[in-house]
C-alpha atoms as a printed R data frame, in Angstrom:
    type eleno elety resid chain resno       x       y       z
1   ATOM     1    CA   MET     A     1  29.779  -4.243  -5.181
2   ATOM     2    CA   LYS     A     2  27.800  -3.237  -1.967
3   ATOM     3    CA   ARG     A     3  24.060  -2.879  -2.999
4   ATOM     4    CA   ILE     A     4  21.848  -0.260  -1.435
5   ATOM     5    CA   TYR     A     5  18.533  -1.272  -1.578
6   ATOM     6    CA   LEU     A     6  15.630   1.813  -1.531
7   ATOM     7    CA   ASP     A     7  12.740   0.183  -3.089
8   ATOM     8    CA   ASN     A     8  10.947  -0.751   0.265
9   ATOM     9    CA   ALA     A     9   7.686   0.671  -0.737
10  ATOM    10    CA   ALA     A    10   7.690  -2.106  -3.359
11  ATOM    11    CA   ALA     A    11   8.634  -5.047  -0.959
12  ATOM    12    CA   THR     A    12  10.390  -5.115   2.500
13  ATOM    13    CA   PRO     A    13  13.162  -7.895   3.148
14  ATOM    14    CA   MET     A    14  11.757 -10.525   5.575
15  ATOM    15    CA   ASP     A    15  12.726  -9.961   9.190
16  ATOM    16    CA   PRO     A    16  14.707 -12.996  10.684
17  ATOM    17    CA   ARG     A    17  12.053 -13.455  13.258
18  ATOM    18    CA   VAL     A    18   9.381 -13.778  11.008
19  ATOM    19    CA   LEU     A    19  11.024 -16.284   8.838
20  ATOM    20    CA   ASP     A    20  11.910 -18.166  12.182
21  ATOM    21    CA   VAL     A    21   8.098 -18.417  13.057
22  ATOM    22    CA   MET     A    22   7.411 -19.326   9.558
23  ATOM    23    CA   MET     A    23   9.885 -22.451   9.428
24  ATOM    24    CA   PRO     A    24   7.804 -24.899  11.284
25  ATOM    25    CA   TYR     A    25   4.600 -24.516   8.630
26  ATOM    26    CA   LEU     A    26   7.264 -25.112   5.901
27  ATOM    27    CA   THR     A    27   8.715 -28.238   7.474
28  ATOM    28    CA   THR     A    28   7.287 -30.500  10.523
29  ATOM    29    CA   ALA     A    29   4.234 -28.529  11.025
30  ATOM    30    CA   TYR     A    30   2.279 -29.345   7.814
31  ATOM    31    CA   GLY     A    31  -0.942 -30.062   8.490
32  ATOM    32    CA   ASN     A    32  -4.247 -28.724   6.675
33  ATOM    33    CA   PRO     A    33  -6.114 -26.514   9.283
34  ATOM    34    CA   SER     A    34  -9.464 -27.805   8.156
35  ATOM    35    CA   SER     A    35  -8.453 -31.247   9.677
36  ATOM    36    CA   LEU     A    36  -9.299 -32.305  12.977
37  ATOM    37    CA   HIS     A    37  -6.316 -33.996  14.288
38  ATOM    38    CA   TYR     A    38  -3.250 -32.859  15.817
39  ATOM    39    CA   PHE     A    39  -1.646 -31.926  13.174
40  ATOM    40    CA   GLY     A    40  -4.467 -30.032  11.623
41  ATOM    41    CA   GLN     A    41  -5.079 -28.159  14.653
42  ATOM    42    CA   GLN     A    42  -1.625 -27.319  15.204
43  ATOM    43    CA   ALA     A    43  -1.905 -25.383  11.836
44  ATOM    44    CA   ARG     A    44  -5.312 -24.029  12.550
45  ATOM    45    CA   ALA     A    45  -3.966 -22.447  15.771
46  ATOM    46    CA   ALA     A    46  -1.020 -20.640  13.779
47  ATOM    47    CA   VAL     A    47  -3.930 -19.359  11.531
48  ATOM    48    CA   GLN     A    48  -5.814 -17.947  14.479
49  ATOM    49    CA   THR     A    49  -2.777 -16.755  16.337
50  ATOM    50    CA   ALA     A    50  -2.011 -14.641  13.365
51  ATOM    51    CA   ARG     A    51  -5.280 -13.458  12.941
52  ATOM    52    CA   SER     A    52  -5.488 -11.952  16.564
53  ATOM    53    CA   GLN     A    53  -1.947 -10.551  15.762
54  ATOM    54    CA   VAL     A    54  -2.899  -8.586  13.091
55  ATOM    55    CA   ALA     A    55  -6.052  -7.622  14.441
56  ATOM    56    CA   HIS     A    56  -4.789  -6.333  17.555
57  ATOM    57    CA   CYS     A    57  -2.207  -4.320  15.398
58  ATOM    58    CA   LEU     A    58  -5.474  -2.717  14.104
59  ATOM    59    CA   GLY     A    59  -7.734  -2.412  17.028
60  ATOM    60    CA   VAL     A    60 -10.438  -4.734  15.571
61  ATOM    61    CA   LYS     A    61 -11.716  -8.300  16.538
62  ATOM    62    CA   GLY     A    62  -9.846 -11.455  14.981
63  ATOM    63    CA   GLU     A    63 -13.232 -12.576  13.629
64  ATOM    64    CA   ASP     A    64 -13.766  -9.580  11.528
65  ATOM    65    CA   LEU     A    65 -10.463 -10.022   9.254
66  ATOM    66    CA   VAL     A    66 -10.108 -12.187   6.434
67  ATOM    67    CA   PHE     A    67  -6.928 -13.589   5.102
68  ATOM    68    CA   THR     A    68  -6.064 -13.087   1.169
69  ATOM    69    CA   SER     A    69  -3.627 -13.810  -1.154
70  ATOM    70    CA   GLY     A    70  -2.161  -9.898  -0.722
71  ATOM    71    CA   GLY     A    71  -3.608  -6.323  -1.127
72  ATOM    72    CA   THR     A    72  -4.901  -6.942  -4.413
73  ATOM    73    CA   GLU     A    73  -7.300  -9.566  -3.792
74  ATOM    74    CA   ALA     A    74  -8.285  -7.683  -0.177
75  ATOM    75    CA   ASP     A    75  -9.145  -4.830  -2.539
76  ATOM    76    CA   ASN     A    76 -11.343  -6.521  -4.738
77  ATOM    77    CA   LEU     A    77 -12.933  -8.682  -2.506
78  ATOM    78    CA   ALA     A    78 -13.884  -5.513  -0.628
79  ATOM    79    CA   ILE     A    79 -15.253  -3.184  -3.435
80  ATOM    80    CA   LEU     A    80 -16.639  -6.390  -5.554
81  ATOM    81    CA   GLY     A    81 -18.112  -8.346  -2.483
82  ATOM    82    CA   PHE     A    82 -19.610  -5.516  -0.839
83  ATOM    83    CA   LEU     A    83 -21.557  -4.688  -4.266
84  ATOM    84    CA   ARG     A    84 -22.603  -8.335  -4.961
85  ATOM    85    CA   ALA     A    85 -24.097  -8.654  -1.544
86  ATOM    86    CA   ASN     A    86 -25.780  -5.276  -1.443
87  ATOM    87    CA   TYR     A    87 -26.078  -3.617  -4.525
88  ATOM    88    CA   PRO     A    88 -25.447  -6.138  -7.458
89  ATOM    89    CA   ASP     A    89 -27.683  -3.710  -9.912
90  ATOM    90    CA   GLY     A    90 -25.717  -0.380  -9.896
91  ATOM    91    CA   GLY     A    91 -25.202   2.582  -7.694
92  ATOM    92    CA   HIS     A    92 -22.914   5.337  -7.878
93  ATOM    93    CA   LEU     A    93 -19.217   4.938  -6.221
94  ATOM    94    CA   ILE     A    94 -16.560   7.448  -5.295
95  ATOM    95    CA   THR     A    95 -13.092   7.123  -5.470
96  ATOM    96    CA   THR     A    96  -9.963   9.024  -6.148
97  ATOM    97    CA   ALA     A    97  -7.876   9.591  -9.166
98  ATOM    98    CA   VAL     A    98  -4.705   8.446  -7.666
99  ATOM    99    CA   GLU     A    99  -5.525   5.170  -6.330
100 ATOM   100    CA   HIS     A   100  -3.595   2.055  -6.519
101 ATOM   101    CA   HIS     A   101  -4.331   0.060  -9.890
102 ATOM   102    CA   ALA     A   102  -5.988  -2.830  -7.836
103 ATOM   103    CA   VAL     A   103  -8.291  -0.258  -6.893
104 ATOM   104    CA   LEU     A   104  -8.501   2.043 -10.112
105 ATOM   105    CA   ARG     A   105  -8.741  -0.646 -12.400
106 ATOM   106    CA   THR     A   106 -11.989  -2.431 -10.651
107 ATOM   107    CA   PHE     A   107 -13.789   0.390 -10.543
108 ATOM   108    CA   GLN     A   108 -13.145   0.952 -14.209
109 ATOM   109    CA   ALA     A   109 -14.329  -2.654 -14.726
110 ATOM   110    CA   LEU     A   110 -17.376  -1.911 -12.535
111 ATOM   111    CA   GLU     A   111 -18.152   1.379 -14.907
112 ATOM   112    CA   GLN     A   112 -18.528  -1.478 -17.845
113 ATOM   113    CA   LYS     A   113 -21.300  -3.329 -15.495
114 ATOM   114    CA   GLY     A   114 -23.269  -0.113 -15.463
115 ATOM   115    CA   TYR     A   115 -22.239   1.507 -12.148
116 ATOM   116    CA   ASP     A   116 -21.516   5.000 -12.116
117 ATOM   117    CA   VAL     A   117 -18.343   6.083 -10.723
118 ATOM   118    CA   THR     A   118 -17.055   9.587  -9.550
119 ATOM   119    CA   TYR     A   119 -13.286  10.024  -9.671
120 ATOM   120    CA   VAL     A   120 -12.329  13.132  -7.169
121 ATOM   121    CA   PRO     A   121  -9.422  15.036  -8.310
122 ATOM   122    CA   VAL     A   122  -6.717  15.786  -6.031
123 ATOM   123    CA   GLU     A   123  -5.123  19.032  -5.236
124 ATOM   124    CA   ALA     A   124  -1.642  19.876  -6.637
125 ATOM   125    CA   ASP     A   125   0.060  18.013  -3.694
126 ATOM   126    CA   GLY     A   126  -1.677  14.936  -4.249
127 ATOM   127    CA   ARG     A   127  -4.344  14.980  -1.502
128 ATOM   128    CA   VAL     A   128  -7.922  14.781  -2.237
129 ATOM   129    CA   THR     A   129 -10.065  17.050   0.207
130 ATOM   130    CA   ALA     A   130 -13.135  16.045   2.317
131 ATOM   131    CA   GLU     A   131 -14.920  18.735   0.802
132 ATOM   132    CA   ALA     A   132 -14.259  17.719  -2.765
133 ATOM   133    CA   VAL     A   133 -15.671  13.961  -1.802
134 ATOM   134    CA   ALA     A   134 -18.722  15.448  -0.255
135 ATOM   135    CA   GLN     A   135 -19.169  17.534  -3.229
136 ATOM   136    CA   ALA     A   136 -19.253  14.419  -5.287
137 ATOM   137    CA   LEU     A   137 -21.826  12.735  -2.962
138 ATOM   138    CA   ARG     A   138 -25.270  11.682  -4.596
139 ATOM   139    CA   ASP     A   139 -28.449  10.464  -3.034
140 ATOM   140    CA   ASP     A   140 -27.388   6.919  -4.742
141 ATOM   141    CA   THR     A   141 -23.942   7.273  -3.422
142 ATOM   142    CA   VAL     A   142 -23.599   3.378  -2.149
143 ATOM   143    CA   LEU     A   143 -19.480   3.193  -1.791
144 ATOM   144    CA   ILE     A   144 -16.318   5.345  -1.180
145 ATOM   145    CA   SER     A   145 -13.167   4.184  -1.412
146 ATOM   146    CA   VAL     A   146 -10.072   5.972  -0.614
147 ATOM   147    CA   MET     A   147  -6.476   4.960  -0.175
148 ATOM   148    CA   TYR     A   148  -4.899   5.848   3.001
149 ATOM   149    CA   ALA     A   149  -1.476   7.076   1.563
150 ATOM   150    CA   ASN     A   150  -0.443   6.859  -2.232
151 ATOM   151    CA   ASN     A   151   2.027   4.432  -2.778
152 ATOM   152    CA   GLU     A   152   3.814   6.510  -5.596
153 ATOM   153    CA   THR     A   153   4.179   9.984  -3.594
154 ATOM   154    CA   GLY     A   154   3.484   8.707  -0.016
155 ATOM   155    CA   MET     A   155   0.952  11.587   0.256
156 ATOM   156    CA   VAL     A   156  -1.383  10.598   3.307
157 ATOM   157    CA   GLN     A   157  -5.093  11.336   2.354
158 ATOM   158    CA   PRO     A   158  -7.630  12.701   4.965
159 ATOM   159    CA   VAL     A   159  -8.917   9.493   6.115
160 ATOM   160    CA   ASP     A   160 -10.663  10.592   9.450
161 ATOM   161    CA   ALA     A   161 -12.563  13.416   7.823
162 ATOM   162    CA   ILE     A   162 -13.929  11.033   4.812
163 ATOM   163    CA   GLY     A   163 -14.681   8.314   7.202
164 ATOM   164    CA   ALA     A   164 -16.767  10.753   9.240
165 ATOM   165    CA   LEU     A   165 -18.647  12.000   6.364
166 ATOM   166    CA   ALA     A   166 -19.244   8.497   5.235
167 ATOM   167    CA   ARG     A   167 -20.544   7.491   8.454
168 ATOM   168    CA   GLN     A   168 -22.705  10.578   8.689
169 ATOM   169    CA   LYS     A   169 -24.147   9.800   5.569
170 ATOM   170    CA   GLY     A   170 -24.460   6.217   6.045
171 ATOM   171    CA   ILE     A   171 -22.097   5.152   3.124
172 ATOM   172    CA   ALA     A   172 -19.602   2.099   3.339
173 ATOM   173    CA   PHE     A   173 -16.367   3.294   3.106
174 ATOM   174    CA   HIS     A   174 -13.297   1.204   1.912
175 ATOM   175    CA   VAL     A   175  -9.693   1.985   2.661
176 ATOM   176    CA   ASP     A   176  -6.741   0.387   0.932
177 ATOM   177    CA   ALA     A   177  -4.005   0.878   3.817
178 ATOM   178    CA   VAL     A   178  -1.447  -1.207   2.101
179 ATOM   179    CA   GLN     A   179   1.252   1.523   1.922
180 ATOM   180    CA   ALA     A   180   0.113   3.251   5.580
181 ATOM   181    CA   PHE     A   181   0.072   0.231   7.513
182 ATOM   182    CA   GLY     A   182   3.861   0.156   8.496
183 ATOM   183    CA   TYR     A   183   4.029   3.538   9.697
184 ATOM   184    CA   VAL     A   184   0.528   5.199  10.314
185 ATOM   185    CA   PRO     A   185  -1.229   3.905  13.320
186 ATOM   186    CA   ILE     A   186  -4.821   2.704  11.974
187 ATOM   187    CA   ARG     A   187  -7.880   2.240  13.830
188 ATOM   188    CA   PRO     A   188 -10.764   1.568  11.553
189 ATOM   189    CA   LEU     A   189 -13.672   1.543  14.423
190 ATOM   190    CA   GLU     A   190 -12.505   5.084  15.325
191 ATOM   191    CA   GLN     A   191 -11.940   6.320  12.053
192 ATOM   192    CA   GLY     A   192 -15.298   5.311  10.106
193 ATOM   193    CA   ILE     A   193 -13.615   2.539   7.969
194 ATOM   194    CA   ASP     A   194 -16.057  -0.172   7.126
195 ATOM   195    CA   MET     A   195 -13.361  -2.242   5.122
196 ATOM   196    CA   LEU     A   196  -9.803  -1.906   5.261
197 ATOM   197    CA   THR     A   197  -7.117  -3.530   3.249
198 ATOM   198    CA   VAL     A   198  -3.498  -4.465   4.482
199 ATOM   199    CA   CYS     A   199  -0.641  -6.694   3.691
200 ATOM   200    CA   SER     A   200   2.561  -8.440   4.726
201 ATOM   201    CA   HIS     A   201   5.421  -7.800   2.287
202 ATOM   202    CA   LYS     A   202   5.416  -3.904   3.168
203 ATOM   203    CA   ILE     A   203   5.861  -4.740   6.851
204 ATOM   204    CA   TYR     A   204   8.961  -7.147   6.814
205 ATOM   205    CA   GLY     A   205   6.672  -9.878   6.063
206 ATOM   206    CA   PRO     A   206   6.435 -12.709   3.433
207 ATOM   207    CA   LYS     A   207   4.850 -11.856   0.098
208 ATOM   208    CA   GLY     A   208   1.352 -13.538  -0.748
209 ATOM   209    CA   VAL     A   209  -0.616 -12.920   2.004
210 ATOM   210    CA   GLY     A   210  -2.904  -9.702   2.901
211 ATOM   211    CA   ALA     A   211  -5.858  -8.986   5.130
212 ATOM   212    CA   LEU     A   212  -9.122  -7.418   4.925
213 ATOM   213    CA   TYR     A   213 -11.065  -5.947   7.662
214 ATOM   214    CA   ILE     A   214 -14.789  -5.847   7.284
215 ATOM   215    CA   ARG     A   215 -16.913  -4.153   9.920
216 ATOM   216    CA   HIS     A   216 -19.272  -6.725  12.049
217 ATOM   217    CA   GLY     A   217 -22.696  -6.715  10.484
218 ATOM   218    CA   LEU     A   218 -21.475  -5.474   6.991
219 ATOM   219    CA   GLN     A   219 -22.461  -7.893   4.349
220 ATOM   220    CA   VAL     A   220 -20.042  -8.958   1.932
221 ATOM   221    CA   ALA     A   221 -19.923 -11.709  -0.669
222 ATOM   222    CA   ALA     A   222 -17.637 -14.235  -2.060
223 ATOM   223    CA   GLU     A   223 -16.316 -14.438  -5.471
224 ATOM   224    CA   ALA     A   224 -14.762 -17.952  -5.421
225 ATOM   225    CA   TYR     A   225 -16.802 -20.771  -3.963
226 ATOM   226    CA   GLY     A   226 -15.491 -23.882  -2.322
227 ATOM   227    CA   GLY     A   227 -14.650 -24.628   1.306
228 ATOM   228    CA   PRO     A   228 -15.981 -22.610   4.412
229 ATOM   229    CA   GLN     A   229 -12.539 -21.306   5.153
230 ATOM   230    CA   GLU     A   230 -12.134 -17.481   6.098
231 ATOM   231    CA   HIS     A   231 -15.720 -16.985   6.822
232 ATOM   232    CA   ARG     A   232 -16.861 -18.476   3.632
233 ATOM   233    CA   LEU     A   233 -15.578 -15.394   2.275
234 ATOM   234    CA   ARG     A   234 -12.058 -16.937   0.618
235 ATOM   235    CA   ALA     A   235 -12.094 -20.738   0.201
236 ATOM   236    CA   GLY     A   236  -9.243 -22.969  -0.284
237 ATOM   237    CA   THR     A   237  -6.750 -23.927   2.207
238 ATOM   238    CA   GLU     A   238  -5.033 -21.462   4.180
239 ATOM   239    CA   ASN     A   239  -1.422 -20.549   3.261
240 ATOM   240    CA   VAL     A   240  -0.294 -21.323   6.983
241 ATOM   241    CA   ALA     A   241   3.293 -20.300   6.561
242 ATOM   242    CA   ALA     A   242   2.662 -17.035   5.323
243 ATOM   243    CA   ILE     A   243   0.059 -16.433   7.456
244 ATOM   244    CA   ALA     A   244   1.834 -16.896  10.543
245 ATOM   245    CA   GLY     A   245   4.428 -14.940   9.333
246 ATOM   246    CA   PHE     A   246   2.034 -11.944   8.494
247 ATOM   247    CA   GLY     A   247   0.961 -12.387  12.397
248 ATOM   248    CA   LYS     A   248   4.813 -12.104  13.520
249 ATOM   249    CA   ALA     A   249   5.350  -9.123  11.317
250 ATOM   250    CA   ALA     A   250   2.309  -7.272  12.644
251 ATOM   251    CA   GLU     A   251   3.113  -8.137  16.483
252 ATOM   252    CA   LEU     A   252   7.000  -6.608  15.601
253 ATOM   253    CA   LEU     A   253   5.328  -3.641  13.664
254 ATOM   254    CA   GLU     A   254   3.103  -2.845  16.685
255 ATOM   255    CA   ALA     A   255   6.165  -2.966  18.907
256 ATOM   256    CA   GLU     A   256   8.318  -1.049  16.937
257 ATOM   257    CA   ARG     A   257   6.529   1.364  14.795
258 ATOM   258    CA   ASN     A   258   7.497   4.736  16.569
259 ATOM   259    CA   ASP     A   259  11.622   4.265  15.898
260 ATOM   260    CA   ARG     A   260  10.800   3.142  12.629
261 ATOM   261    CA   VAL     A   261   9.011   6.100  12.014
262 ATOM   262    CA   LEU     A   262  11.770   8.370  13.533
263 ATOM   263    CA   ALA     A   263  14.465   6.269  11.474
264 ATOM   264    CA   ALA     A   264  12.655   6.524   8.240
265 ATOM   265    CA   ARG     A   265  11.810  10.320   8.402
266 ATOM   266    CA   ARG     A   266  15.504  10.891   9.367
267 ATOM   267    CA   LEU     A   267  16.779   9.310   6.167
268 ATOM   268    CA   THR     A   268  13.984  10.873   3.732
269 ATOM   269    CA   ASP     A   269  14.716  14.416   5.379
270 ATOM   270    CA   ALA     A   270  18.518  13.778   4.681
271 ATOM   271    CA   VAL     A   271  18.018  13.021   1.060
272 ATOM   272    CA   TYR     A   272  15.687  16.019   0.516
273 ATOM   273    CA   GLU     A   273  18.207  18.383   2.117
274 ATOM   274    CA   ARG     A   274  21.313  16.705   0.101
275 ATOM   275    CA   LEU     A   275  19.628  16.250  -2.930
276 ATOM   276    CA   ILE     A   276  16.591  18.065  -3.848
277 ATOM   277    CA   LYS     A   277  16.138  21.162  -1.835
278 ATOM   278    CA   GLY     A   278  17.046  24.520  -3.674
279 ATOM   279    CA   ASP     A   279  18.323  22.483  -6.784
280 ATOM   280    CA   ALA     A   280  16.078  23.134 -10.038
281 ATOM   281    CA   ARG     A   281  17.152  19.976 -11.961
282 ATOM   282    CA   PHE     A   282  14.841  18.226  -9.078
283 ATOM   283    CA   HIS     A   283  10.821  18.402  -8.568
284 ATOM   284    CA   LEU     A   284   9.658  17.009  -5.180
285 ATOM   285    CA   ASN     A   285   6.128  15.497  -6.078
286 ATOM   286    CA   GLY     A   286   3.757  16.174  -3.308
287 ATOM   287    CA   ARG     A   287   5.269  17.845  -0.142
288 ATOM   288    CA   ARG     A   288   7.268  17.019   2.835
289 ATOM   289    CA   ASN     A   289   4.284  17.222   5.312
290 ATOM   290    CA   HIS     A   290   1.437  14.767   5.284
291 ATOM   291    CA   VAL     A   291   3.545  12.170   3.549
292 ATOM   292    CA   LEU     A   292   4.525   8.692   4.849
293 ATOM   293    CA   PRO     A   293   8.170   9.018   6.673
294 ATOM   294    CA   ASN     A   294   9.652   6.632   4.654
295 ATOM   295    CA   ILE     A   295   8.753   7.723   0.792
296 ATOM   296    CA   ILE     A   296  10.075  10.765  -1.335
297 ATOM   297    CA   ASP     A   297   9.245  10.873  -4.722
298 ATOM   298    CA   PHE     A   298  10.781  13.353  -7.426
299 ATOM   299    CA   SER     A   299  11.201  14.196 -11.039
300 ATOM   300    CA   VAL     A   300  14.506  14.789 -12.855
301 ATOM   301    CA   ASP     A   301  14.512  17.206 -15.414
302 ATOM   302    CA   GLY     A   302  15.915  16.157 -18.753
303 ATOM   303    CA   VAL     A   303  16.070  12.596 -17.512
304 ATOM   304    CA   ASP     A   304  14.142   9.461 -18.540
305 ATOM   305    CA   SER     A   305  13.240   7.116 -15.517
306 ATOM   306    CA   ALA     A   306  14.019   4.051 -17.092
307 ATOM   307    CA   ILE     A   307  17.699   5.355 -18.263
308 ATOM   308    CA   LEU     A   308  18.044   6.515 -14.957
309 ATOM   309    CA   LEU     A   309  17.147   3.506 -12.924
310 ATOM   310    CA   ILE     A   310  19.208   1.146 -15.351
311 ATOM   311    CA   ALA     A   311  22.438   3.490 -14.361
312 ATOM   312    CA   LEU     A   312  21.642   3.600 -10.584
313 ATOM   313    CA   ASP     A   313  21.271  -0.230 -10.872
314 ATOM   314    CA   LEU     A   314  24.700  -0.585 -12.431
315 ATOM   315    CA   GLN     A   315  25.924   1.648  -9.581
316 ATOM   316    CA   GLY     A   316  24.350  -0.610  -6.920
317 ATOM   317    CA   LEU     A   317  21.659   1.380  -6.278
318 ATOM   318    CA   ALA     A   318  17.724  -0.123  -6.417
319 ATOM   319    CA   VAL     A   319  14.808   2.454  -6.461
320 ATOM   320    CA   SER     A   320  12.091   2.612  -8.449
321 ATOM   321    CA   ALA     A   321  10.039   4.742 -11.069
322 ATOM   322    CA   GLY     A   322   7.209   6.467  -9.764
323 ATOM   323    CA   SER     A   323   5.373   5.427 -12.700
324 ATOM   324    CA   ALA     A   324   5.109   1.977 -14.682
325 ATOM   325    CA   CYS     A   325   7.829   0.694 -16.531
326 ATOM   326    CA   GLU     A   326   6.901  -1.904 -19.612
327 ATOM   327    CA   ALA     A   327   9.539  -3.160 -21.984
328 ATOM   328    CA   GLY     A   328  12.095  -0.062 -21.196
329 ATOM   329    CA   ALA     A   329   9.532   2.356 -21.896
330 ATOM   330    CA   VAL     A   330   7.975   4.677 -18.792
331 ATOM   331    CA   GLU     A   331   4.594   5.164 -18.916
332 ATOM   332    CA   ALA     A   332   3.531   8.727 -17.531
333 ATOM   333    CA   SER     A   333   2.159   8.392 -13.781
334 ATOM   334    CA   HIS     A   334  -1.640   8.634 -13.570
335 ATOM   335    CA   VAL     A   335  -0.792   9.831 -10.214
336 ATOM   336    CA   LEU     A   336   1.699  12.765 -11.453
337 ATOM   337    CA   GLN     A   337  -0.861  13.436 -14.231
338 ATOM   338    CA   ALA     A   338  -3.848  13.909 -11.880
339 ATOM   339    CA   MET     A   339  -1.932  16.122  -9.572
340 ATOM   340    CA   GLY     A   340  -1.139  18.620 -12.472
341 ATOM   341    CA   ILE     A   341   2.831  17.875 -12.609
342 ATOM   342    CA   GLU     A   342   4.117  19.667 -15.685
343 ATOM   343    CA   GLU     A   343   4.881  17.450 -18.964
344 ATOM   344    CA   LYS     A   344   8.832  17.499 -18.789
345 ATOM   345    CA   TRP     A   345   8.377  15.929 -15.057
346 ATOM   346    CA   LEU     A   346   5.689  13.115 -15.856
347 ATOM   347    CA   ARG     A   347   8.244  10.639 -17.056
348 ATOM   348    CA   SER     A   348  11.184  11.458 -15.093
349 ATOM   349    CA   SER     A   349   9.836  10.638 -11.684
350 ATOM   350    CA   ILE     A   350  12.000   8.526  -9.062
351 ATOM   351    CA   ARG     A   351  10.864   7.045  -6.013
352 ATOM   352    CA   LEU     A   352  13.253   6.101  -2.885
353 ATOM   353    CA   SER     A   353  11.844   4.293  -0.390
354 ATOM   354    CA   VAL     A   354  13.363   3.573   3.201
355 ATOM   355    CA   GLY     A   355  13.278   0.862   5.101
356 ATOM   356    CA   LYS     A   356  14.641  -0.190   8.930
357 ATOM   357    CA   GLU     A   357  17.646  -1.769   7.675
358 ATOM   358    CA   ASN     A   358  19.251   1.602   5.873
359 ATOM   359    CA   THR     A   359  21.445   3.729   7.294
360 ATOM   360    CA   LEU     A   360  22.295   7.377   7.116
361 ATOM   361    CA   ASP     A   361  25.861   6.215   5.454
362 ATOM   362    CA   GLU     A   362  23.793   4.532   2.545
363 ATOM   363    CA   ILE     A   363  21.654   7.756   2.099
364 ATOM   364    CA   LYS     A   364  25.097   9.952   1.667
365 ATOM   365    CA   ARG     A   365  26.216   7.396  -0.907
366 ATOM   366    CA   ALA     A   366  22.959   6.744  -2.617
367 ATOM   367    CA   VAL     A   367  22.598  10.561  -3.056
368 ATOM   368    CA   ALA     A   368  26.397  10.686  -4.308
369 ATOM   369    CA   ILE     A   369  25.164   8.163  -6.742
370 ATOM   370    CA   ILE     A   370  22.194   9.803  -7.899
371 ATOM   371    CA   GLY     A   371  23.925  13.260  -7.967
372 ATOM   372    CA   ASP     A   372  26.520  11.609 -10.461
373 ATOM   373    CA   ALA     A   373  24.189   9.718 -12.793
374 ATOM   374    CA   VAL     A   374  22.052  12.994 -13.201
375 ATOM   375    CA   ARG     A   375  24.916  14.757 -13.999
376 ATOM   376    CA   LYS     A   376  26.028  12.124 -16.711
377 ATOM   377    CA   SER     A   377  22.490  11.645 -17.925
378 ATOM   378    CA   ARG     A   378  22.118  15.343 -18.663
379 ATOM   379    CA   GLY     A   379  25.621  15.711 -20.182
380 ATOM   380    CA   GLU     A   380  27.152  17.760 -17.404
381 ATOM   381    CA   SER     A   381  30.452  17.567 -16.277
382 ATOM   382    CA   LEU     A   382  31.437  15.356 -13.267
């Protein structure tokens, strides 16, 4: 069986060119970047090169970038670190109802510590409006955190407008750009973004490494204490091989983004046209504009996501549920709930996310597999 992987929003395969860059730091170039001898400085140079590569991809200075273990740590460092340094005794915070759990649960924890949080609702298509964010502002608002693009639906938020609003009001603005990084040109300095989260394994780099951009002059306090690594914000010996791989992945992304966008859009458009459009059994979650080119999320009437995922996997097709699966049960998606999606669609969502290795022939086969599995699950004749 030749398997088809359509879960690139969860993790992309590592580009061989990235692995080539990493290999020396997994074998012969094993020094600690904090050591002064040749081996240490060899490793330090790799970290600094990667810092420049990722920073260049974002149009920022390398000195304003902190490497982390991934998007979740970067989100936590941004939100908690900013508040520790500037507003340790409380304040009003704004986020949206459709954030990734790395942000959502951080804000929920902050509520338990006395902070007041407004979860701005989204429109039926899953997008928040800048007007809704503006209406949520208060005199004591100190931080706004809005994701660049949703990890389930792929819907892109009006980051530029919110950034302009935050800058006008003098409020710190954090953006989780983990999903958007691979497909949307991002320029924090021009977009009014004070802190920005990105990670490696969504752009064909290794897992276990991410980065946080912090606007120069913005105060952020560390949570973990130790050595002086990463501007004293992230103590501990750097994961040199992963960081080097992240840097190379960012360099390749900058060179190839336009081609990747066009190819991805062609494939998800094919899914929509061949499977979803005009078929009452399917419900598109979001819409086909203001969406990342690589993600298409839909629900299937009368079909449980977990059951369908297993059936598809048995046929060699890897996709994901748009909602969390635990012990075989599908939890209703908080994103779809926030969008006001009807109950019958909530536990039947499927997310297809394509990557640069996927082909149109694979999409055609995937559509056929999904169609057969849906008919079988609904008790329809094949």
